[in-house]
Structure formats: structure tokens, C-alpha cells
N, C-alpha and C positions, 0 to 999 in steps of 0.2 A: 311591732306589740299590734300597733288599730290592723295588719293584715292580719291578722288569726284569728284562728273560725271562731271562741269562745269569744274574745274582743269582740267581734259582732256581733255573736249572741247575747252577749249579756249588753250592749250600744241596743243594741232594739231593744230588747227584754224592757230596761229603763225608758227607752224614748216610747215603748205601747205604755208604760205605768203614765207615766210624764198627763200623755194624751188621756189618758181615763181621767186621770186626779182630775184635769184642767174641763172637760166633760162632764163632772157628778159636781164639780160646784158651780161652773153655768147652771144647770140646772138647779141649782138649792137658790140659784139667786134669782130663778126664772120662777121659781114657783115662791118666794117670799116676796118679790113683788104683787104677783098675781093678787097672793093671800091680802098684801094689805090696799090694796086696788078693790078687792070684794071687802072686807071690814066699812070699807071710807066711803064705799055706796051703800050698805047697809039694807042692803036686797038678800042677803041669803042669811041662811043661819049658823050659827059656829059648824054646826056638827053637817052642811050641808058644804061648811067650806070644806071643812075636812077629807070628807068622803073626793066633793073632785078632784082635788087636791094632794088626794094619796098622803095623810098629813094627820098625826095624834089630833084630838079635839085640843091638848094642851101645847100641844106645839102651836095652836090658833089661836089660840088665848094668848101665848107667849105676845105672838106680835100684835098682836089689839092692846098689850095693856104699852108695846111700842106706836103706836099710837095717840095712846092716849095721854104719855107723857112728852110730846112733842105739842 
């Protein structure tokens, strides 16, 4: 079974999907940390942070609320 071409193709596809998912999660966490740091610094408006990070203003506001709760 492990030697079959179809098995190998499915296995490679699964690995590629897993890698892409991991990269996306890593990028999202990095962006989250960046937004939180910019908000704490208070040197940029929400709109500027949204533009730089390619998030919506609403997403930035949600992270801002996270800081305020802490």
C-alpha cells in the first residue's frame, strides 16, 4: 500500500496542506503580536495599523479591546 503511487500522492498532498496551514497560523500570530505592540506604543491610529497589517479596522479594534481587558 505504501508503495502505491496514489498513496504517495495523497501523502504529499496532506503534507503540503499541513505546511500551508502551519505557515498561515504563524503569519497570523506574528501579525497579532505586531498589532498589539503598535497599539501599546500608541504612535499610530487604528486605521494606520489596519493599513500596515492588512487587517480590518474591526480586527484591530478587537485586539485593542484585548489590551484594555488585561
